[in-house]
N, C-alpha and C positions, 0 to 999 in steps of 0.2 A: 575505553570511552568510545561510544558509537561514532561512526563517521558523520560529518556534517551533512544534515539532511539535504541541504541545497547544493551539495557537491555530487549528489546522485544524478545520473543523466536526465531522468524525467523532470524532477523538480528544478534542476538547473536550467533545462531548456525553457521551462515556463518562466522562470525568473529572468532569464536573458531576453525573452520575448517582451516581457513587461518593461524591462529597462530600455530596450530598443525603441519601444513605442514612445516613452516619455522623452528620450533623447532625440527622437524624430519630431518632437513637438506635438504629439498627440495626447489628448485627454483619454482616459480609459474608464469605461464602465466595467467594473470587476465583479464577475459572478462567481461566488464561491459558497459552499455550504457552511452551516454554523460550526460543524466540527471539521476544521481544516488544519492540516499539519503545517507547522512552521510559522514564523512571524514574517509574512511577506513584506509588511511595511518596513520593518527594521532592516531586512535584507536589501530592499530597493534603496532605502536611505543610505546604507553603507556604500552602495555602489555609485550614487550620484551626488553625495554630499559635497564633493569638490567642485561641482558645476552649478548647483541650484540651491536656492534658499528653501529649506524644508519646513513645511508646516503640517502638523498632524492635528486634525479636528476630530476628536473621538465623538462618535454618535451618541444619542440620536440627534440628527439635524433635520428637522421638518422643513425648515425654510433655508434654501441655499444662500439667501441674501444676508441673513442675520449676522454671520461672522464678519462681514465687511463693515458693519456698523460699529463693531467694537473697536476696530483699529483705525478706520478711515471715515468715520461718520462726518467729520467736519468738512471733508473734501467731496462728499457725495451729495447729489441733489436730493430732493424729497423722495421718499421711498417709492411713491407711485410713478416716478419718472426714471427710476434707476434701470439702466440696461447693461448688457454685457459690455457694450462699447464704453459706457461710463466707467465701468470697473477697470478696463484696460488703461484708462487715462490716469488712474490713481498713482501718485508718486511712490516709488519703491515697490510697486506691485509686480513688475516684470521679473523674469528669471526665477520663477518659483515652481515647486511641486507641492500641491495642496492635497493631502490624503484625507479622505472622509470615510470613516469606518465605524459602524455601518450606518446607512440611512434606515430609518424606521419603516415598518410596514405602511403602505398607502402613502408614502411620501414621494413616490416616483412622479406623481402628477406635478410636483414642483421641480424636482431635480432633473427629469429628462428634458423638458423644454429649456431649462437653464443650460444644461450641457450642450444641447444643440445650438442654442444662441451663442454660447461661449465659443464653440468651435467655429461658427460663422464669423464672429468678431475677431478671432485670432488668426484668420487665414492670411492676413496681410502683415502680420508680425514676423520679424526674423526669428528663425528657430532658436537662436542663442538667447533671445530676450523673451521668448514666449513663455507664458505660465500655463501649466497643465494641471488638471484635476484627475485624481484617481478616486473613484467613488465606488464603494463596495455595497452590493445589494444582493437580494435573493433571486432564486430562479423564477418565483411567481412574479416578482417585480420586473425582472429583466425579460420576461415573456412579452411584455409590452414596452421594452426598453427603447432607448434612444436610437435613432437611425444612424448607421455607420456613415462616417463622413471622412473626408481627407484628413481631418484633424481630430477625429473621434472614433474610437474602436471599442468593441466589447471583447473581453477575454474571459474565458470560462475555465475554472479549476476543475477539470474532469478528464479522466484518462491521462493524468499527468504523472502517475506513479505506476510503473510497469511491474510485472512479477519479478523481473530481474532486479529492479531497484529495491523492492522490499526484501528479496532474498539476501542481497548484499547487506542491507541495514540489519536484518535479523541476525545474520552471521556475526556482525560487529557487536550486537546487543548480547549475544550469548558467548562472546569470546572468552569470558572468565568463568564459564560454567563447567560442564562435564570435561574431564581430562581425556576421555576416550574420543578420538576424532570422529568415529562413526556416530556415536551418540550426540556429539556436539552438532554434527551436520543434521542429524535427524531432528534435534530440538529446534535448530534454526529454521529448518524447512517447515515444521509444524507451525511455528510462530508466524512465518510468512504466509502460509496457507490460511490461517485463521484471521490474521490481521488484514490481509489483502492490501488495501491502500492506506490503512490507518497507522500512522507512526506511533501515536501514543499507546494504542492497543498493543502493538508489537513490543514496546518497552515493558508494558505491564505483564504480558505473557512470558517474557524472557525471564521473569523472576520465579516462575513456576518450574517444577521438576518435569522431567520427561514423563514420569508416571502420571502426574497430574494432567499434562497436556494430552496424553493418549486417551484419557478417560471418555470423552473430551471434557474440558473444564466448564461445564454448563453453568454451575452456580456462580463462578467468578465472572463469566461473560454476562450473565443476566444482571448481576449487581452493577457492572459497568453500564449496561444499558439503562438500568433504573436511574443511575446517577446522571445520565444524559436526558432523563425525562422521556424515554421512548416507550414507556408503558402506555402512554396515551396515543401513540402512533399506531394506527390500525392498518392491517392488510387491506388493500383496495383503496387506500388514500390516493389523492391525485399524485401523479408522478413527480410534479414539481415540488410538492410538499415533502415527499419521501427523500428527494435529492437534497432539498434545503436542510433537512434534519440530519443528513449524513447517513441515512438508512440504506440508500442505494447509491451506486457510483459505477463508473466504467473503469475497467482495467484491461489493457491490451485489446481494446475494441469490444469487450464483452461486458454486458451489465452484470453487476455483482451485488449481492445483498450482504449487509454487515453481519458479522457473526454474533454480535451482542443482541441484535434484533431477532436473529434466528433463535437464540437461546430464550429470549422473552416469549417467543411464539411457541416454544416447546419443540422446535424442529431439530431434535437430536440427530436424526438421520442425515440431514444436510451437514451438520457439524462433523459427524463421524466420517462422512465422505471426504471432507477436507483433510482430516487426519490421515485417512487412507491414502489420499493423493500424495501427501508428504512421505508416508512410509514406502509407497511404491517407488517414488523418486530415489530414495536413499537405500532401501533394503534390497530391491531387486538386483541392482549391480553388485552389491555385496554378496548376495547369495551365489551369483554366477562366479565371482572371484573365488569364493570358498569352494565351489564345486571343482573348479580347475585346480586349486591348491591341493585338494584331496586326491584328485585323479593323478596329478603329477608326483605327489609325495608318497602315494600308497598304491602304485600301479600293480604290485604283485597280488593284491587282494582282488583285482578285477580281471586279471589275465588267467587263462588264455582267452583270446578273442578269435573268431567272432562268437557272439552269443545271441540268442534269439529271445525276444520278450515283447509282450504287448503287440504282437502281430507284425513286428519288424525285426530286422537283423542289425546288430551293432558291430561294425568292423573296426572301429577306432575307439579308444577309451574316451576321446573327447566327444563322441556321440552319445555317451551314457548320460542320461538324465538322473535326477536325484531318486526317482522312484525305482529305476532299474539298479542304481547303485545300492540302494537299501536292500533290494531283493537279493542281489549277488552276495552282499556281505552276510546276509542271513543264511542263504542256501549253502554257501561254501564254509561258513562257520569258523573261519580262522582269524577274522579281524578282531582287534581289541574292542572291548565293550565301549570304551570312551569314543572311539572313532565311529562305531555304529550308532551310538547315541547322538553324536553331532550330525551325522547324515540325516537321521530321522528327524531331528529338530529343524534342520534346514528345509526338509520336505514339508513339515507342518507349517512353517512360516510362508514358504512359497505357495502352498495350497490355500492358506488363508488369504493372501494377497490376490491370488488368481480368482477367488470367489468374492472379492471386494469386501472382505472382512478385515476389521482393524486387528492388527497383531497385538495381543495383550501385553501388559507391562512385564510379566514374568519372563518373557523371551528377550526383553530389551536390556541386556546387561552384557558386558564384555565377555564374561566367562561362558555365556551361552552363544553369543553371536560369533565369537572367534576364540574358542578355547585353545589352550596350549596343547598341541599334539606332538611336541618334540619327544623323541625317545620311543615312538610307536612304530616307526618305519622298520 
């Protein structure tokens, strides 16, 4: 079972900041894209249910005043005279968190003045009895959003999921996959690279095999992009629109483009680069570990030293790289075929990664990456 998303450092920090805002008596204009991971409303509710009356007003809500007329109409003055101060006088209104998600496009002309007026009217209320609004909207709306105030802040769900967060989540998602630890790590790393900040995509990718992920899985990614109606999102669209749709996002301070949108655009090179990034992370250390294992376990095939090759002299077996190891095993002609084949395979994998090529699936199996060499020494 994957780890709780909101226990990861990045999402947890965002959630705690949002909780801190409302406990400090601040209303929040919450900026988040349409494709956002996790149920923020449910998480905030769970944390503050013991202290506040919780009200969820699902959108769309064009008019911020309408909900008050359903519950308190008899206590309110005529609509054209209703103010934020009038609302605060309503019996039973204090000590609430009212979550509005989402407000519809072009409704900010009503909501932003309301939030600003509400913040002004609440400044003299005690924090324990103050009522706060959390209103979710889009980047295009919040570009002209309410001015920050002592009791009104804007929080943006962006750069809230680090590479480390997603790597941890991907590892949990693939926990019951490949039995080989190396391939499990590789699968998790590819899932994290392709998913970037998208929890749902990471979960979907974790159901694929390593072979499918290495391809990379362009058809599967494109299908997910179509299900999110991203075919109509074109390159060169306004940045706020791309962010609202979830096509672009920031991670570790760098702007990133969603893998599903890249697949729809036919940018297989960018997707392959993400797979390569994951392979480098996992396979390069493994290659070095295998090189040392071979040198220590089969020293007699590489001695005596020093030897010269490639314009330099090797005085220690640990100085020997895979290319020189392969040459020595061939020149001296005494090594078992299985050992020679393994060294040559490691060299091919290393060379592919060094040239920024994706290592093909036929090399990604335990018998190739770490064969049993016992009995050869």
